[in-house]
PyMOL Python script that loads the backbone (N, CA, C, O; Angstrom):
from pymol import cmd

cmd.read_pdbstr("""\
ATOM      1  N   UNK A   1     137.596  64.875 255.391  1.00  0.00           N
ATOM      2  CA  UNK A   1     137.083  65.412 256.642  1.00  0.00           C
ATOM      3  C   UNK A   1     137.398  64.428 257.762  1.00  0.00           C
ATOM      4  O   UNK A   1     137.145  63.230 257.630  1.00  0.00           O
ATOM      5  N   UNK A   2     137.941  64.925 258.848  1.00  0.00           N
ATOM      6  CA  UNK A   2     138.277  64.029 259.956  1.00  0.00           C
ATOM      7  C   UNK A   2     137.017  63.500 260.640  1.00  0.00           C
ATOM      8  O   UNK A   2     135.956  64.123 260.597  1.00  0.00           O
ATOM      9  N   UNK A   3     137.163  62.342 261.266  1.00  0.00           N
ATOM     10  CA  UNK A   3     136.035  61.780 262.011  1.00  0.00           C
ATOM     11  C   UNK A   3     135.665  62.721 263.159  1.00  0.00           C
ATOM     12  O   UNK A   3     136.531  63.355 263.761  1.00  0.00           O
ATOM     13  N   UNK A   4     134.349  62.801 263.453  1.00  0.00           N
ATOM     14  CA  UNK A   4     133.946  63.672 264.562  1.00  0.00           C
ATOM     15  C   UNK A   4     134.402  63.105 265.907  1.00  0.00           C
ATOM     16  O   UNK A   4     134.543  61.894 266.082  1.00  0.00           O
ATOM     17  N   UNK A   5     134.624  64.015 266.837  1.00  0.00           N
ATOM     18  CA  UNK A   5     134.950  63.586 268.201  1.00  0.00           C
ATOM     19  C   UNK A   5     133.695  62.975 268.819  1.00  0.00           C
ATOM     20  O   UNK A   5     132.605  63.078 268.257  1.00  0.00           O
ATOM     21  N   UNK A   6     133.854  62.353 269.956  1.00  0.00           N
ATOM     22  CA  UNK A   6     132.700  61.755 270.639  1.00  0.00           C
ATOM     23  C   UNK A   6     131.660  62.829 270.963  1.00  0.00           C
ATOM     24  O   UNK A   6     130.460  62.589 270.823  1.00  0.00           O
ATOM     25  N   UNK A   7     132.106  63.996 271.391  1.00  0.00           N
ATOM     26  CA  UNK A   7     131.182  65.086 271.715  1.00  0.00           C
ATOM     27  C   UNK A   7     130.462  65.588 270.456  1.00  0.00           C
ATOM     28  O   UNK A   7     129.264  65.869 270.487  1.00  0.00           O
ATOM     29  N   UNK A   8     131.199  65.694 269.365  1.00  0.00           N
ATOM     30  CA  UNK A   8     130.588  66.131 268.112  1.00  0.00           C
ATOM     31  C   UNK A   8     129.585  65.096 267.616  1.00  0.00           C
ATOM     32  O   UNK A   8     128.506  65.457 267.145  1.00  0.00           O
ATOM     33  N   UNK A   9     129.925  63.826 267.714  1.00  0.00           N
ATOM     34  CA  UNK A   9     129.016  62.757 267.291  1.00  0.00           C
ATOM     35  C   UNK A   9     127.744  62.784 268.139  1.00  0.00           C
ATOM     36  O   UNK A   9     126.647  62.601 267.613  1.00  0.00           O
ATOM     37  N   UNK A  10     127.881  63.007 269.428  1.00  0.00           N
ATOM     38  CA  UNK A  10     126.706  63.088 270.305  1.00  0.00           C
ATOM     39  C   UNK A  10     125.821  64.269 269.913  1.00  0.00           C
ATOM     40  O   UNK A  10     124.595  64.158 269.922  1.00  0.00           O
ATOM     41  N   UNK A  11     126.438  65.393 269.571  1.00  0.00           N
ATOM     42  CA  UNK A  11     125.670  66.566 269.150  1.00  0.00           C
ATOM     43  C   UNK A  11     124.949  66.302 267.829  1.00  0.00           C
ATOM     44  O   UNK A  11     123.802  66.713 267.654  1.00  0.00           O
ATOM     45  N   UNK A  12     125.614  65.622 266.905  1.00  0.00           N
ATOM     46  CA  UNK A  12     124.991  65.268 265.622  1.00  0.00           C
ATOM     47  C   UNK A  12     123.787  64.364 265.855  1.00  0.00           C
ATOM     48  O   UNK A  12     122.711  64.597 265.305  1.00  0.00           O
ATOM     49  N   UNK A  13     123.973  63.339 266.668  1.00  0.00           N
ATOM     50  CA  UNK A  13     122.883  62.404 266.941  1.00  0.00           C
ATOM     51  C   UNK A  13     121.714  63.090 267.653  1.00  0.00           C
ATOM     52  O   UNK A  13     120.553  62.791 267.373  1.00  0.00           O
ATOM     53  N   UNK A  14     122.016  63.999 268.560  1.00  0.00           N
ATOM     54  CA  UNK A  14     120.959  64.734 269.252  1.00  0.00           C
ATOM     55  C   UNK A  14     120.185  65.608 268.274  1.00  0.00           C
ATOM     56  O   UNK A  14     118.960  65.706 268.358  1.00  0.00           O
ATOM     57  N   UNK A  15     120.888  66.235 267.358  1.00  0.00           N
ATOM     58  CA  UNK A  15     120.248  67.085 266.361  1.00  0.00           C
ATOM     59  C   UNK A  15     119.333  66.274 265.452  1.00  0.00           C
ATOM     60  O   UNK A  15     118.209  66.687 265.166  1.00  0.00           O
ATOM     61  N   UNK A  16     119.812  65.131 265.004  1.00  0.00           N
ATOM     62  CA  UNK A  16     118.995  64.260 264.147  1.00  0.00           C
ATOM     63  C   UNK A  16     117.776  63.762 264.912  1.00  0.00           C
ATOM     64  O   UNK A  16     116.666  63.757 264.381  1.00  0.00           O
ATOM     65  N   UNK A  17     117.973  63.354 266.126  1.00  0.00           N
ATOM     66  CA  UNK A  17     116.860  62.881 266.951  1.00  0.00           C
ATOM     67  C   UNK A  17     115.822  63.964 267.179  1.00  0.00           C
ATOM     68  O   UNK A  17     114.620  63.700 267.151  1.00  0.00           O
ATOM     69  N   UNK A  18     116.284  65.168 267.401  1.00  0.00           N
ATOM     70  CA  UNK A  18     115.381  66.299 267.596  1.00  0.00           C
ATOM     71  C   UNK A  18     114.531  66.531 266.349  1.00  0.00           C
ATOM     72  O   UNK A  18     113.317  66.710 266.453  1.00  0.00           O
ATOM     73  N   UNK A  19     115.151  66.530 265.184  1.00  0.00           N
ATOM     74  CA  UNK A  19     114.422  66.740 263.934  1.00  0.00           C
ATOM     75  C   UNK A  19     113.399  65.626 263.723  1.00  0.00           C
ATOM     76  O   UNK A  19     112.282  65.885 263.275  1.00  0.00           O
ATOM     77  N   UNK A  20     113.773  64.396 264.043  1.00  0.00           N
ATOM     78  CA  UNK A  20     112.849  63.272 263.894  1.00  0.00           C
ATOM     79  C   UNK A  20     111.645  63.418 264.827  1.00  0.00           C
ATOM     80  O   UNK A  20     110.512  63.166 264.418  1.00  0.00           O
ATOM     81  N   UNK A  21     111.883  63.817 266.062  1.00  0.00           N
ATOM     82  CA  UNK A  21     110.776  64.000 267.012  1.00  0.00           C
ATOM     83  C   UNK A  21     109.851  65.118 266.560  1.00  0.00           C
ATOM     84  O   UNK A  21     108.629  64.995 266.645  1.00  0.00           O
ATOM     85  N   UNK A  22     110.435  66.209 266.079  1.00  0.00           N
ATOM     86  CA  UNK A  22     109.630  67.328 265.590  1.00  0.00           C
ATOM     87  C   UNK A  22     108.782  66.878 264.407  1.00  0.00           C
ATOM     88  O   UNK A  22     107.588  67.170 264.353  1.00  0.00           O
ATOM     89  N   UNK A  23     109.387  66.173 263.464  1.00  0.00           N
ATOM     90  CA  UNK A  23     108.650  65.700 262.293  1.00  0.00           C
ATOM     91  C   UNK A  23     107.503  64.781 262.706  1.00  0.00           C
ATOM     92  O   UNK A  23     106.403  64.888 262.165  1.00  0.00           O
ATOM     93  N   UNK A  24     107.742  63.895 263.644  1.00  0.00           N
ATOM     94  CA  UNK A  24     106.684  62.990 264.116  1.00  0.00           C
ATOM     95  C   UNK A  24     105.534  63.767 264.756  1.00  0.00           C
ATOM     96  O   UNK A  24     104.366  63.435 264.555  1.00  0.00           O
ATOM     97  N   UNK A  25     105.865  64.792 265.519  1.00  0.00           N
ATOM     98  CA  UNK A  25     104.806  65.612 266.137  1.00  0.00           C
ATOM     99  C   UNK A  25     103.980  66.316 265.069  1.00  0.00           C
ATOM    100  O   UNK A  25     102.758  66.409 265.184  1.00  0.00           O
ATOM    101  N   UNK A  26     104.645  66.810 264.034  1.00  0.00           N
ATOM    102  CA  UNK A  26     103.926  67.510 262.961  1.00  0.00           C
ATOM    103  C   UNK A  26     103.070  66.528 262.167  1.00  0.00           C
ATOM    104  O   UNK A  26     101.948  66.857 261.783  1.00  0.00           O
ATOM    105  N   UNK A  27     103.585  65.335 261.919  1.00  0.00           N
ATOM    106  CA  UNK A  27     102.807  64.326 261.196  1.00  0.00           C
ATOM    107  C   UNK A  27     101.555  63.943 261.984  1.00  0.00           C
ATOM    108  O   UNK A  27     100.541  63.567 261.395  1.00  0.00           O
ATOM    109  N   UNK A  28     101.623  64.035 263.292  1.00  0.00           N
ATOM    110  CA  UNK A  28     100.453  63.726 264.115  1.00  0.00           C
ATOM    111  C   UNK A  28      99.342  64.764 263.952  1.00  0.00           C
ATOM    112  O   UNK A  28      98.196  64.514 264.325  1.00  0.00           O
ATOM    113  N   UNK A  29      99.680  65.922 263.397  1.00  0.00           N
ATOM    114  CA  UNK A  29      98.668  66.960 263.159  1.00  0.00           C
ATOM    115  C   UNK A  29      97.839  66.597 261.923  1.00  0.00           C
ATOM    116  O   UNK A  29      98.321  65.887 261.040  1.00  0.00           O
ATOM    117  N   UNK A  30      96.602  67.080 261.857  1.00  0.00           N
ATOM    118  CA  UNK A  30      95.851  66.913 260.614  1.00  0.00           C
ATOM    119  C   UNK A  30      96.613  67.605 259.480  1.00  0.00           C
ATOM    120  O   UNK A  30      97.307  68.597 259.710  1.00  0.00           O
ATOM    121  N   UNK A  31      96.484  67.083 258.263  1.00  0.00           N
ATOM    122  CA  UNK A  31      97.248  67.615 257.125  1.00  0.00           C
ATOM    123  C   UNK A  31      97.068  69.117 256.964  1.00  0.00           C
ATOM    124  O   UNK A  31      98.015  69.819 256.611  1.00  0.00           O
ATOM    125  N   UNK A  32      95.862  69.617 257.218  1.00  0.00           N
ATOM    126  CA  UNK A  32      95.629  71.048 257.023  1.00  0.00           C
ATOM    127  C   UNK A  32      96.251  71.916 258.116  1.00  0.00           C
ATOM    128  O   UNK A  32      96.203  73.142 258.022  1.00  0.00           O
ATOM    129  N   UNK A  33      96.825  71.313 259.138  1.00  0.00           N
ATOM    130  CA  UNK A  33      97.478  72.044 260.227  1.00  0.00           C
ATOM    131  C   UNK A  33      99.005  71.895 260.201  1.00  0.00           C
ATOM    132  O   UNK A  33      99.700  72.541 260.985  1.00  0.00           O
ATOM    133  N   UNK A  34      99.518  71.071 259.328  1.00  0.00           N
ATOM    134  CA  UNK A  34     100.962  70.780 259.331  1.00  0.00           C
ATOM    135  C   UNK A  34     101.808  71.986 258.957  1.00  0.00           C
ATOM    136  O   UNK A  34     102.856  72.216 259.559  1.00  0.00           O
ATOM    137  N   UNK A  35     101.371  72.748 257.982  1.00  0.00           N
ATOM    138  CA  UNK A  35     102.154  73.926 257.582  1.00  0.00           C
ATOM    139  C   UNK A  35     102.263  74.903 258.750  1.00  0.00           C
ATOM    140  O   UNK A  35     103.316  75.502 258.966  1.00  0.00           O
ATOM    141  N   UNK A  36     101.176  75.063 259.502  1.00  0.00           N
ATOM    142  CA  UNK A  36     101.224  75.926 260.688  1.00  0.00           C
ATOM    143  C   UNK A  36     102.203  75.358 261.719  1.00  0.00           C
ATOM    144  O   UNK A  36     102.895  76.114 262.401  1.00  0.00           O
ATOM    145  N   UNK A  37     102.260  74.044 261.831  1.00  0.00           N
ATOM    146  CA  UNK A  37     103.209  73.413 262.742  1.00  0.00           C
ATOM    147  C   UNK A  37     104.645  73.682 262.339  1.00  0.00           C
ATOM    148  O   UNK A  37     105.496  73.951 263.187  1.00  0.00           O
ATOM    149  N   UNK A  38     104.915  73.609 261.043  1.00  0.00           N
ATOM    150  CA  UNK A  38     106.259  73.891 260.544  1.00  0.00           C
ATOM    151  C   UNK A  38     106.619  75.349 260.800  1.00  0.00           C
ATOM    152  O   UNK A  38     107.745  75.647 261.198  1.00  0.00           O
ATOM    153  N   UNK A  39     105.680  76.252 260.578  1.00  0.00           N
ATOM    154  CA  UNK A  39     105.950  77.672 260.819  1.00  0.00           C
ATOM    155  C   UNK A  39     106.158  77.956 262.303  1.00  0.00           C
ATOM    156  O   UNK A  39     106.944  78.834 262.661  1.00  0.00           O
ATOM    157  N   UNK A  40     105.463  77.225 263.166  1.00  0.00           N
ATOM    158  CA  UNK A  40     105.673  77.344 264.614  1.00  0.00           C
ATOM    159  C   UNK A  40     107.110  76.962 264.960  1.00  0.00           C
ATOM    160  O   UNK A  40     107.780  77.651 265.730  1.00  0.00           O
ATOM    161  N   UNK A  41     107.570  75.861 264.382  1.00  0.00           N
ATOM    162  CA  UNK A  41     108.950  75.411 264.616  1.00  0.00           C
ATOM    163  C   UNK A  41     109.938  76.448 264.092  1.00  0.00           C
ATOM    164  O   UNK A  41     110.922  76.764 264.760  1.00  0.00           O
ATOM    165  N   UNK A  42     109.677  76.979 262.891  1.00  0.00           N
ATOM    166  CA  UNK A  42     110.556  78.000 262.313  1.00  0.00           C
ATOM    167  C   UNK A  42     110.672  79.207 263.249  1.00  0.00           C
ATOM    168  O   UNK A  42     111.772  79.699 263.500  1.00  0.00           O
ATOM    169  N   UNK A  43     109.545  79.674 263.758  1.00  0.00           N
ATOM    170  CA  UNK A  43     109.562  80.827 264.673  1.00  0.00           C
ATOM    171  C   UNK A  43     110.348  80.513 265.945  1.00  0.00           C
ATOM    172  O   UNK A  43     111.107  81.348 266.436  1.00  0.00           O
ATOM    173  N   UNK A  44     110.159  79.309 266.472  1.00  0.00           N
ATOM    174  CA  UNK A  44     110.893  78.938 267.689  1.00  0.00           C
ATOM    175  C   UNK A  44     112.399  78.901 267.461  1.00  0.00           C
ATOM    176  O   UNK A  44     113.170  79.391 268.285  1.00  0.00           O
ATOM    177  N   UNK A  45     112.811  78.320 266.342  1.00  0.00           N
ATOM    178  CA  UNK A  45     114.237  78.318 266.019  1.00  0.00           C
ATOM    179  C   UNK A  45     114.747  79.751 265.825  1.00  0.00           C
ATOM    180  O   UNK A  45     115.806  80.111 266.339  1.00  0.00           O
ATOM    181  N   UNK A  46     113.992  80.562 265.085  1.00  0.00           N
ATOM    182  CA  UNK A  46     114.416  81.948 264.840  1.00  0.00           C
ATOM    183  C   UNK A  46     114.514  82.720 266.152  1.00  0.00           C
ATOM    184  O   UNK A  46     115.452  83.493 266.348  1.00  0.00           O
ATOM    185  N   UNK A  47     113.553  82.517 267.049  1.00  0.00           N
ATOM    186  CA  UNK A  47     113.590  83.184 268.352  1.00  0.00           C
ATOM    187  C   UNK A  47     114.815  82.755 269.152  1.00  0.00           C
ATOM    188  O   UNK A  47     115.460  83.580 269.799  1.00  0.00           O
ATOM    189  N   UNK A  48     115.135  81.460 269.106  1.00  0.00           N
ATOM    190  CA  UNK A  48     116.308  80.969 269.838  1.00  0.00           C
ATOM    191  C   UNK A  48     117.596  81.560 269.272  1.00  0.00           C
ATOM    192  O   UNK A  48     118.490  81.952 270.021  1.00  0.00           O
ATOM    193  N   UNK A  49     117.683  81.619 267.946  1.00  0.00           N
ATOM    194  CA  UNK A  49     118.872  82.222 267.333  1.00  0.00           C
ATOM    195  C   UNK A  49     119.013  83.676 267.771  1.00  0.00           C
ATOM    196  O   UNK A  49     120.105  84.129 268.115  1.00  0.00           O
ATOM    197  N   UNK A  50     117.905  84.398 267.756  1.00  0.00           N
ATOM    198  CA  UNK A  50     117.931  85.808 268.161  1.00  0.00           C
ATOM    199  C   UNK A  50     118.311  85.951 269.629  1.00  0.00           C
ATOM    200  O   UNK A  50     119.119  86.807 269.990  1.00  0.00           O
ATOM    201  N   UNK A  51     117.728  85.112 270.467  1.00  0.00           N
ATOM    202  CA  UNK A  51     118.006  85.157 271.909  1.00  0.00           C
ATOM    203  C   UNK A  51     119.505  84.994 272.195  1.00  0.00           C
ATOM    204  O   UNK A  51     120.047  85.636 273.095  1.00  0.00           O
ATOM    205  N   UNK A  52     120.157  84.139 271.427  1.00  0.00           N
ATOM    206  CA  UNK A  52     121.579  83.890 271.648  1.00  0.00           C
ATOM    207  C   UNK A  52     122.476  84.760 270.783  1.00  0.00           C
ATOM    208  O   UNK A  52     123.688  84.550 270.721  1.00  0.00           O
ATOM    209  N   UNK A  53     121.872  85.742 270.113  1.00  0.00           N
ATOM    210  CA  UNK A  53     122.653  86.697 269.338  1.00  0.00           C
ATOM    211  C   UNK A  53     123.270  86.113 268.081  1.00  0.00           C
ATOM    212  O   UNK A  53     124.299  86.593 267.607  1.00  0.00           O
ATOM    213  N   UNK A  54     122.646  85.083 267.545  1.00  0.00           N
ATOM    214  CA  UNK A  54     123.155  84.453 266.331  1.00  0.00           C
ATOM    215  C   UNK A  54     122.330  84.976 265.164  1.00  0.00           C
ATOM    216  O   UNK A  54     121.127  84.732 265.079  1.00  0.00           O
ATOM    217  N   UNK A  55     122.996  85.702 264.263  1.00  0.00           N
ATOM    218  CA  UNK A  55     122.262  86.240 263.128  1.00  0.00           C
ATOM    219  C   UNK A  55     123.145  86.232 261.891  1.00  0.00           C
ATOM    220  O   UNK A  55     124.269  85.733 261.926  1.00  0.00           O
ATOM    221  N   UNK A  56     122.651  86.767 260.834  1.00  0.00           N
ATOM    222  CA  UNK A  56     123.440  86.829 259.610  1.00  0.00           C
ATOM    223  C   UNK A  56     123.103  85.705 258.656  1.00  0.00           C
ATOM    224  O   UNK A  56     122.193  84.908 258.890  1.00  0.00           O
ATOM    225  N   UNK A  57     123.855  85.663 257.584  1.00  0.00           N
ATOM    226  CA  UNK A  57     123.607  84.706 256.498  1.00  0.00           C
ATOM    227  C   UNK A  57     123.717  83.256 256.964  1.00  0.00           C
ATOM    228  O   UNK A  57     122.901  82.419 256.577  1.00  0.00           O
ATOM    229  N   UNK A  58     124.709  82.956 257.781  1.00  0.00           N
ATOM    230  CA  UNK A  58     124.865  81.575 258.251  1.00  0.00           C
ATOM    231  C   UNK A  58     123.682  81.145 259.107  1.00  0.00           C
ATOM    232  O   UNK A  58     123.223  80.008 258.996  1.00  0.00           O
ATOM    233  N   UNK A  59     123.188  82.023 259.948  1.00  0.00           N
ATOM    234  CA  UNK A  59     122.037  81.693 260.788  1.00  0.00           C
ATOM    235  C   UNK A  59     120.808  81.428 259.927  1.00  0.00           C
ATOM    236  O   UNK A  59     120.074  80.468 260.165  1.00  0.00           O
ATOM    237  N   UNK A  60     120.584  82.278 258.927  1.00  0.00           N
ATOM    238  CA  UNK A  60     119.437  82.081 258.032  1.00  0.00           C
ATOM    239  C   UNK A  60     119.582  80.778 257.248  1.00  0.00           C
ATOM    240  O   UNK A  60     118.607  80.049 257.065  1.00  0.00           O
ATOM    241  N   UNK A  61     120.783  80.490 256.792  1.00  0.00           N
ATOM    242  CA  UNK A  61     121.027  79.253 256.046  1.00  0.00           C
ATOM    243  C   UNK A  61     120.790  78.036 256.932  1.00  0.00           C
ATOM    244  O   UNK A  61     120.192  77.052 256.496  1.00  0.00           O
ATOM    245  N   UNK A  62     121.261  78.102 258.182  1.00  0.00           N
ATOM    246  CA  UNK A  62     121.054  77.002 259.121  1.00  0.00           C
ATOM    247  C   UNK A  62     119.562  76.790 259.352  1.00  0.00           C
ATOM    248  O   UNK A  62     119.087  75.654 259.341  1.00  0.00           O
ATOM    249  N   UNK A  63     118.831  77.864 259.560  1.00  0.00           N
ATOM    250  CA  UNK A  63     117.397  77.773 259.809  1.00  0.00           C
ATOM    251  C   UNK A  63     116.690  77.126 258.619  1.00  0.00           C
ATOM    252  O   UNK A  63     115.861  76.233 258.799  1.00  0.00           O
ATOM    253  N   UNK A  64     117.010  77.568 257.422  1.00  0.00           N
ATOM    254  CA  UNK A  64     116.376  77.005 256.228  1.00  0.00           C
ATOM    255  C   UNK A  64     116.736  75.525 256.061  1.00  0.00           C
ATOM    256  O   UNK A  64     115.899  74.726 255.642  1.00  0.00           O
ATOM    257  N   UNK A  65     117.964  75.165 256.383  1.00  0.00           N
ATOM    258  CA  UNK A  65     118.386  73.775 256.294  1.00  0.00           C
ATOM    259  C   UNK A  65     117.611  72.908 257.281  1.00  0.00           C
ATOM    260  O   UNK A  65     117.185  71.806 256.939  1.00  0.00           O
ATOM    261  N   UNK A  66     117.429  73.402 258.502  1.00  0.00           N
ATOM    262  CA  UNK A  66     116.660  72.652 259.509  1.00  0.00           C
ATOM    263  C   UNK A  66     115.223  72.440 259.057  1.00  0.00           C
ATOM    264  O   UNK A  66     114.685  71.341 259.191  1.00  0.00           O
ATOM    265  N   UNK A  67     114.600  73.484 258.523  1.00  0.00           N
ATOM    266  CA  UNK A  67     113.214  73.369 258.073  1.00  0.00           C
ATOM    267  C   UNK A  67     113.132  72.407 256.895  1.00  0.00           C
ATOM    268  O   UNK A  67     112.196  71.612 256.809  1.00  0.00           O
ATOM    269  N   UNK A  68     114.093  72.471 255.995  1.00  0.00           N
ATOM    270  CA  UNK A  68     114.122  71.550 254.854  1.00  0.00           C
ATOM    271  C   UNK A  68     114.269  70.111 255.350  1.00  0.00           C
ATOM    272  O   UNK A  68     113.619  69.203 254.832  1.00  0.00           O
ATOM    273  N   UNK A  69     115.119  69.908 256.348  1.00  0.00           N
ATOM    274  CA  UNK A  69     115.320  68.584 256.934  1.00  0.00           C
ATOM    275  C   UNK A  69     114.020  68.057 257.533  1.00  0.00           C
ATOM    276  O   UNK A  69     113.662  66.898 257.326  1.00  0.00           O
ATOM    277  N   UNK A  70     113.324  68.896 258.265  1.00  0.00           N
ATOM    278  CA  UNK A  70     112.064  68.490 258.891  1.00  0.00           C
ATOM    279  C   UNK A  70     111.019  68.171 257.819  1.00  0.00           C
ATOM    280  O   UNK A  70     110.309  67.171 257.923  1.00  0.00           O
ATOM    281  N   UNK A  71     110.923  69.019 256.787  1.00  0.00           N
ATOM    282  CA  UNK A  71     109.984  68.746 255.690  1.00  0.00           C
ATOM    283  C   UNK A  71     110.312  67.399 255.021  1.00  0.00           C
ATOM    284  O   UNK A  71     109.409  66.625 254.701  1.00  0.00           O
ATOM    285  N   UNK A  72     111.581  67.135 254.818  1.00  0.00           N
ATOM    286  CA  UNK A  72     111.996  65.877 254.207  1.00  0.00           C
ATOM    287  C   UNK A  72     111.602  64.690 255.078  1.00  0.00           C
ATOM    288  O   UNK A  72     111.104  63.683 254.574  1.00  0.00           O
ATOM    289  N   UNK A  73     111.823  64.808 256.367  1.00  0.00           N
ATOM    290  CA  UNK A  73     111.443  63.734 257.284  1.00  0.00           C
ATOM    291  C   UNK A  73     109.929  63.520 257.281  1.00  0.00           C
ATOM    292  O   UNK A  73     109.460  62.382 257.320  1.00  0.00           O
ATOM    293  N   UNK A  74     109.170  64.606 257.235  1.00  0.00           N
ATOM    294  CA  UNK A  74     107.714  64.493 257.171  1.00  0.00           C
ATOM    295  C   UNK A  74     107.312  63.728 255.910  1.00  0.00           C
ATOM    296  O   UNK A  74     106.456  62.846 255.964  1.00  0.00           O
ATOM    297  N   UNK A  75     107.920  64.061 254.791  1.00  0.00           N
ATOM    298  CA  UNK A  75     107.627  63.364 253.529  1.00  0.00           C
ATOM    299  C   UNK A  75     107.964  61.882 253.632  1.00  0.00           C
ATOM    300  O   UNK A  75     107.203  61.036 253.162  1.00  0.00           O
ATOM    301  N   UNK A  76     109.096  61.567 254.244  1.00  0.00           N
ATOM    302  CA  UNK A  76     109.480  60.162 254.416  1.00  0.00           C
ATOM    303  C   UNK A  76     108.479  59.415 255.291  1.00  0.00           C
ATOM    304  O   UNK A  76     108.113  58.278 254.992  1.00  0.00           O
ATOM    305  N   UNK A  77     108.042  60.048 256.358  1.00  0.00           N
ATOM    306  CA  UNK A  77     107.074  59.424 257.257  1.00  0.00           C
ATOM    307  C   UNK A  77     105.760  59.188 256.526  1.00  0.00           C
ATOM    308  O   UNK A  77     105.161  58.118 256.642  1.00  0.00           O
ATOM    309  N   UNK A  78     105.314  60.189 255.772  1.00  0.00           N
ATOM    310  CA  UNK A  78     104.076  60.052 255.005  1.00  0.00           C
ATOM    311  C   UNK A  78     104.198  58.932 253.974  1.00  0.00           C
ATOM    312  O   UNK A  78     103.275  58.134 253.814  1.00  0.00           O
ATOM    313  N   UNK A  79     105.328  58.868 253.279  1.00  0.00           N
ATOM    314  CA  UNK A  79     105.543  57.863 252.241  1.00  0.00           C
ATOM    315  C   UNK A  79     105.578  56.452 252.823  1.00  0.00           C
ATOM    316  O   UNK A  79     105.222  55.487 252.146  1.00  0.00           O
ATOM    317  N   UNK A  80     106.002  56.335 254.065  1.00  0.00           N
ATOM    318  CA  UNK A  80     106.094  55.024 254.699  1.00  0.00           C
ATOM    319  C   UNK A  80     104.760  54.595 255.312  1.00  0.00           C
ATOM    320  O   UNK A  80     104.654  53.521 255.904  1.00  0.00           O
ATOM    321  N   UNK A  81     103.746  55.447 255.164  1.00  0.00           N
ATOM    322  CA  UNK A  81     102.433  55.115 255.717  1.00  0.00           C
ATOM    323  C   UNK A  81     102.259  55.548 257.149  1.00  0.00           C
ATOM    324  O   UNK A  81     101.317  55.122 257.817  1.00  0.00           O
ATOM    325  N   UNK A  82     103.144  56.382 257.629  1.00  0.00           N
ATOM    326  CA  UNK A  82     103.084  56.834 259.019  1.00  0.00           C
ATOM    327  C   UNK A  82     101.910  57.736 259.331  1.00  0.00           C
ATOM    328  O   UNK A  82     101.694  58.090 260.490  1.00  0.00           O
ATOM    329  N   UNK A  83     101.144  58.118 258.316  1.00  0.00           N
ATOM    330  CA  UNK A  83      99.992  59.002 258.553  1.00  0.00           C
ATOM    331  C   UNK A  83      98.684  58.296 258.243  1.00  0.00           C
ATOM    332  O   UNK A  83      97.648  58.941 258.088  1.00  0.00           O
ATOM    333  N   UNK A  84      98.727  56.984 258.152  1.00  0.00           N
ATOM    334  CA  UNK A  84      97.542  56.226 257.793  1.00  0.00           C
ATOM    335  C   UNK A  84      96.366  56.559 258.695  1.00  0.00           C
ATOM    336  O   UNK A  84      96.483  56.574 259.920  1.00  0.00           O
ATOM    337  N   UNK A  85      95.234  56.825 258.062  1.00  0.00           N
ATOM    338  CA  UNK A  85      94.028  57.113 258.826  1.00  0.00           C
ATOM    339  C   UNK A  85      93.869  58.562 259.224  1.00  0.00           C
ATOM    340  O   UNK A  85      92.867  58.922 259.843  1.00  0.00           O
ATOM    341  N   UNK A  86      94.820  59.396 258.891  1.00  0.00           N
ATOM    342  CA  UNK A  86      94.726  60.814 259.248  1.00  0.00           C
ATOM    343  C   UNK A  86      94.204  61.589 258.059  1.00  0.00           C
ATOM    344  O   UNK A  86      94.522  61.292 256.908  1.00  0.00           O
ATOM    345  N   UNK A  87      93.400  62.584 258.362  1.00  0.00           N
ATOM    346  CA  UNK A  87      92.834  63.406 257.282  1.00  0.00           C
ATOM    347  C   UNK A  87      93.787  64.483 256.852  1.00  0.00           C
ATOM    348  O   UNK A  87      93.472  65.265 255.956  1.00  0.00           O
TER     349      UNK A  87
END
""", "prot")
cmd.dss("prot")
cmd.show_as("cartoon", "prot")
cmd.util.cbc("prot")
cmd.orient("prot")
């Protein structure tokens, strides 16, 4: 695979940063509210895809991948003690 262009690299970094910020916001929620936070994010992504006319199998796969990424980041934050003191 060829190296990404500067624009592609910037888009990748922005995407990763966005997922990290979302995960941090969800971790700030009480544990019993986190699933609702994830579903809120899922709906927002799905609404954006629909708004821009992006649908089909690839769109669904992308959405599921993003949610999986956010869940993974949440787990990493929790494992590192990032939720200390939260119920």
